VOPAGU-2260 file (C-alpha; in pm, 1 decimal, decimal comma):
REM VOPAGU-2260
SITE   aa  ch    i         X         Y         Z
SITE  UNK   A    0     713,8    -807,3   -2236,0
SITE  UNK   A    1     699,7    -799,3   -1856,3
SITE  UNK   A    2     490,6    -525,8   -1693,7
SITE  UNK   A    3     671,8    -297,9   -1442,1
SITE  UNK   A    4     579,6    -325,5   -1077,9
SITE  UNK   A    5     619,0     -13,4    -856,5
SITE  UNK   A    6     605,1     -83,4    -477,1
SITE  UNK   A    7     503,4     223,0    -265,7
SITE  UNK   A    8     547,5     176,8     106,8
SITE  UNK   A    9     513,8     402,2     400,2
SITE  UNK   A   10     360,1     439,7     742,3
SITE  UNK   A   11     -26,5     450,7     784,3
SITE  UNK   A   12    -188,2     763,1     647,3
SITE  UNK   A   13     155,4     895,4     526,9
SITE  UNK   A   14     -17,8    1003,9     210,0
SITE  UNK   A   15      52,9     697,7     -24,2
SITE  UNK   A   16    -277,0     704,7    -199,3
SITE  UNK   A   17    -275,3    1080,3    -239,7
SITE  UNK   A   18      75,2    1079,6    -395,1
SITE  UNK   A   19     -14,5     789,9    -628,4
SITE  UNK   A   20    -338,3     967,3    -737,0
SITE  UNK   A   21    -146,6    1272,6    -829,6
SITE  UNK   A   22     114,5    1068,9   -1021,7
SITE  UNK   A   23    -158,9     898,3   -1207,0
SITE  UNK   A   24    -320,4    1219,8   -1309,5
SITE  UNK   A   25      29,7    1312,6   -1486,1
SITE  UNK   A   26      81,0     972,1   -1628,6
SITE  UNK   A   27    -274,6     895,8   -1743,6
SITE  UNK   A   28    -510,2     632,5   -1601,2
SITE  UNK   A   29    -474,4     421,1   -1920,4
SITE  UNK   A   30    -113,8     354,3   -1834,1
SITE  UNK   A   31    -139,9     255,6   -1467,6
SITE  UNK   A   32    -291,8     -36,5   -1267,9
SITE  UNK   A   33    -315,1      62,9    -891,5
SITE  UNK   A   34    -432,1    -126,7    -578,4
SITE  UNK   A   35    -340,0    -182,3    -215,7
SITE  UNK   A   36    -185,2    -473,8     -48,4
SITE  UNK   A   37    -447,4    -430,2     233,8
SITE  UNK   A   38    -661,2    -651,5       0,5
SITE  UNK   A   39    -426,2    -933,5     101,2
SITE  UNK   A   40    -502,6    -942,3     462,3
SITE  UNK   A   41    -562,9   -1294,2     553,3
SITE  UNK   A   42    -920,7   -1426,6     572,5
SITE  UNK   A   43   -1045,6   -1407,2     934,7
SITE  UNK   A   44   -1399,7   -1541,3     872,5
SITE  UNK   A   45   -1354,7   -1795,0    1140,9
SITE  UNK   A   46   -1330,6   -1526,7    1406,1
SITE  UNK   A   47   -1611,3   -1296,5    1554,8
SITE  UNK   A   48   -1596,0    -926,1    1460,5
SITE  UNK   A   49   -1481,9    -852,2    1811,8
SITE  UNK   A   50   -1202,8   -1117,9    1780,6
SITE  UNK   A   51   -1102,3    -954,8    1454,2
SITE  UNK   A   52   -1087,6    -603,3    1591,7
SITE  UNK   A   53    -816,2    -720,5    1842,2
SITE  UNK   A   54    -587,3    -855,8    1569,8
SITE  UNK   A   55    -261,5    -673,2    1492,6
SITE  UNK   A   56    -307,2    -566,6    1140,9
SITE  UNK   A   57      29,8    -386,3    1131,4
SITE  UNK   A   58     231,5    -709,0    1150,2
SITE  UNK   A   59     363,9    -903,6     847,1
SITE  UNK   A   60     184,7   -1214,6     985,3
SITE  UNK   A   61    -150,1   -1059,5     904,9
SITE  UNK   A   62     -89,9   -1074,9     536,1
SITE  UNK   A   63    -144,3   -1363,6     292,7
SITE  UNK   A   64     209,0   -1325,4     130,1
SITE  UNK   A   65     169,2   -1648,9     -73,6
SITE  UNK   A   66    -137,6   -1537,6    -260,4
SITE  UNK   A   67       0,7   -1186,7    -297,7
SITE  UNK   A   68     330,8   -1313,7    -460,4
SITE  UNK   A   69     140,2   -1546,0    -690,4
SITE  UNK   A   70     -85,6   -1262,4    -820,5
SITE  UNK   A   71     210,6   -1004,5    -852,8
SITE  UNK   A   72     406,3   -1269,6   -1050,3
SITE  UNK   A   73      95,8   -1329,1   -1283,9
SITE  UNK   A   74      45,3    -950,5   -1328,4
SITE  UNK   A   75     407,7    -900,4   -1411,9
SITE  UNK   A   76     376,1   -1167,6   -1686,5
SITE  UNK   A   77      71,6    -973,3   -1823,1
SITE  UNK   A   78    -193,4   -1195,5   -1687,5
SITE  UNK   A   79    -529,9   -1100,7   -1550,8
SITE  UNK   A   80    -613,6   -1188,8   -1190,2
SITE  UNK   A   81    -893,9   -1207,4    -952,5
SITE  UNK   A   82    -780,9    -998,6    -653,0
SITE  UNK   A   83    -948,8   -1029,1    -306,3
SITE  UNK   A   84   -1130,6    -724,0    -160,6
SITE  UNK   A   85   -1088,3    -605,3     187,2
SITE  UNK   A   86   -1362,1    -475,2     397,9
SITE  UNK   A   87   -1238,8    -220,5     652,4
SITE  UNK   A   88   -1561,7    -212,2     839,8
SITE  UNK   A   89   -1580,1    -580,8     891,1
SITE  UNK   A   90   -1203,8    -609,3     960,2
SITE  UNK   A   91   -1195,6    -901,5     716,3
SITE  UNK   A   92   -1160,5   -1002,1     345,8
SITE  UNK   A   93   -1497,3    -961,4     182,1
SITE  UNK   A   94   -1660,9   -1233,8     -35,5
SITE  UNK   A   95   -1611,3   -1005,9    -347,6
SITE  UNK   A   96   -1306,9   -1031,0    -593,9
SITE  UNK   A   97   -1191,0    -764,9    -829,5
SITE  UNK   A   98   -1073,3    -856,6   -1171,9
SITE  UNK   A   99    -734,7    -665,4   -1230,1
SITE  UNK   A  100    -591,6    -647,8   -1587,9
SITE  UNK   A  101    -225,6    -516,4   -1575,7
SITE  UNK   A  102    -132,6    -207,8   -1759,7
SITE  UNK   A  103     224,0    -102,6   -1831,5
SITE  UNK   A  104     268,0      22,5   -1487,1
SITE  UNK   A  105     141,0    -164,4   -1180,2
SITE  UNK   A  106     158,7      39,3    -860,5
SITE  UNK   A  107     115,7    -163,1    -551,0
SITE  UNK   A  108      95,6      42,8    -228,8
SITE  UNK   A  109      61,3     -46,3     140,1
SITE  UNK   A  110     237,6     -26,4     470,0
SITE  UNK   A  111     409,1    -356,4     412,4
SITE  UNK   A  112     507,6    -291,3      48,3
SITE  UNK   A  113     878,9    -291,5     110,9
SITE  UNK   A  114     895,8    -536,2     405,5
SITE  UNK   A  115     876,2    -873,9     236,9
SITE  UNK   A  116    1199,4    -982,2      50,3
SITE  UNK   A  117    1021,0   -1179,4    -218,2
SITE  UNK   A  118     784,4    -899,9    -298,3
SITE  UNK   A  119    1065,3    -645,8    -309,1
SITE  UNK   A  120    1241,4    -861,8    -559,5
SITE  UNK   A  121     937,7    -811,2    -802,0
SITE  UNK   A  122     959,9    -433,7    -779,6
SITE  UNK   A  123    1107,3    -245,0   -1070,7
SITE  UNK   A  124    1106,2      70,2    -840,0
SITE  UNK   A  125    1057,8      87,0    -466,7
SITE  UNK   A  126     923,3     406,0    -309,8
SITE  UNK   A  127     879,5     503,3      53,2
SITE  UNK   A  128     642,3     781,7     142,9
SITE  UNK   A  129     752,0     962,1     464,4
SITE  UNK   A  130     551,7    1177,3     701,9
SITE  UNK   A  131     578,1    1277,9    1080,1
SITE  UNK   A  132     405,5    1071,5    1346,2
SITE  UNK   A  133     173,2    1353,2    1430,5
SITE  UNK   A  134      73,2    1422,4    1070,6
SITE  UNK   A  135      -0,8    1038,8    1016,5
SITE  UNK   A  136    -215,0    1028,6    1328,1
SITE  UNK   A  137    -429,6    1326,1    1233,7
SITE  UNK   A  138    -476,7    1195,6     876,3
SITE  UNK   A  139    -570,4     850,8    1005,6
SITE  UNK   A  140    -826,1     986,1    1242,7
SITE  UNK   A  141    -987,6    1191,6     971,3
SITE  UNK   A  142    -983,3     901,9     718,6
SITE  UNK   A  143   -1097,3     623,6     956,7
SITE  UNK   A  144   -1388,7     824,1    1104,8
SITE  UNK   A  145   -1510,3     948,4     767,1
SITE  UNK   A  146   -1451,4     646,5     553,9
SITE  UNK   A  147   -1426,3     340,8     769,6
SITE  UNK   A  148   -1672,7     388,9    1037,5
SITE  UNK   A  149   -1430,6     391,1    1321,6
SITE  UNK   A  150   -1451,3     577,4    1651,8
SITE  UNK   A  151   -1208,2     817,9    1803,1
SITE  UNK   A  152   -1128,1     584,7    2096,6
SITE  UNK   A  153   -1080,6     272,6    1866,3
SITE  UNK   A  154    -850,0     466,9    1644,5
SITE  UNK   A  155    -632,3     615,1    1919,3
SITE  UNK   A  156    -616,5     267,2    2102,2
SITE  UNK   A  157    -514,0      85,2    1785,5
SITE  UNK   A  158    -260,5     352,1    1691,5
SITE  UNK   A  159     -65,7     357,7    2014,5
SITE  UNK   A  160    -110,2     -11,1    2084,6
SITE  UNK   A  161      12,8    -163,0    1745,8
SITE  UNK   A  162      29,2      94,8    1463,9
SITE  UNK   A  163     302,5     319,2    1590,1
SITE  UNK   A  164     504,7      49,7    1757,0
SITE  UNK   A  165     493,3    -168,3    1436,9
SITE  UNK   A  166     594,7     142,1    1234,2
SITE  UNK   A  167     912,1     195,9    1451,2
SITE  UNK   A  168     990,5    -173,9    1445,0
SITE  UNK   A  169     908,6    -295,9    1097,0
SITE  UNK   A  170     757,8     -44,1     861,4
SITE  UNK   A  171     989,5     249,5     918,4
SITE  UNK   A  172    1309,5      56,9     867,1
SITE  UNK   A  173    1177,0     -76,5     544,1
SITE  UNK   A  174    1259,0     260,7     391,4
SITE  UNK   A  175    1619,3     157,6     370,2
SITE  UNK   A  176    1523,2     -66,6      79,9
SITE  UNK   A  177    1356,6     220,4    -113,1
SITE  UNK   A  178    1511,4     360,8    -424,2
SITE  UNK   A  179    1329,5     684,7    -371,9
SITE  UNK   A  180    1192,7     848,6     -48,3
SITE  UNK   A  181     928,9    1116,5     -70,9
SITE  UNK   A  182     853,9    1343,8     215,9
SITE  UNK   A  183     474,8    1415,8     233,7
SITE  UNK   A  184     414,0    1623,4     543,8
SITE  UNK   A  185     167,9    1850,9     365,0
SITE  UNK   A  186     406,0    2096,1     214,8
SITE  UNK   A  187     427,9    2169,4    -157,5
SITE  UNK   A  188     725,8    2016,1    -319,4
SITE  UNK   A  189     835,7    1878,1    -650,1
SITE  UNK   A  190     863,5    1505,5    -539,7
SITE  UNK   A  191     533,6    1413,5    -717,0
SITE  UNK   A  192     652,4    1552,9   -1046,0
SITE  UNK   A  193     985,4    1379,7    -999,1
SITE  UNK   A  194     824,2    1042,1    -925,7
SITE  UNK   A  195     595,9    1086,2   -1224,8
SITE  UNK   A  196     901,2    1149,8   -1449,8
SITE  UNK   A  197    1085,6     850,1   -1322,6
SITE  UNK   A  198     785,9     625,3   -1387,3
SITE  UNK   A  199     757,3     770,4   -1732,4
SITE  UNK   A  200    1109,7     670,7   -1801,4
SITE  UNK   A  201    1049,4     319,0   -1654,0
SITE  UNK   A  202     736,4     286,8   -1884,6
SITE  UNK   A  203     938,7     382,2   -2173,7
SITE  UNK   A  204    1201,2     121,4   -2093,1
SITE  UNK   A  205    1473,6     383,0   -2045,6
SITE  UNK   A  206    1538,9     257,9   -1687,1
SITE  UNK   A  207    1588,4    -117,0   -1615,2
């Protein structure tokens, strides 16, 4: 039986990982495989670190779509894959791989999750996480300074040079392909419980 792929898109720091983590708590870790399509950024080892820092990582051309599609197909068929692992501090794919064994639900998140037509067609459910521009910027600053070793200046320069323009041009419009849109601006709502209920139905093959 094919595994179910759930695609979760949304702007940077819209809260995709937070929402998914809460959903997994409700569904149980044994039922869900979860990873980010950030791991499928292209290998830029031929570039220096300074050259890599100048790349536009918010454009579809930054991703290795061929490998991503091949591995998603394999996961959907129930096959184990060796997924690349991205190093945010080096702005490059690391030399490590992660062995991923698909569970009943495979949640794949990332800013470009709903952008590529071939990837969208693999999704059994397409979700978009929405948050205001201001909220996303504040969350990105906190995350990138604390977790990814970035500076305030580098974050703001990248955000206004490429992140926000690409959101308006490419990522934001991809929400029109979503089956479900969740607003995540920091206010309590029932959307996480609703998403968990929908995914439980999908897992039980009540929704096709």
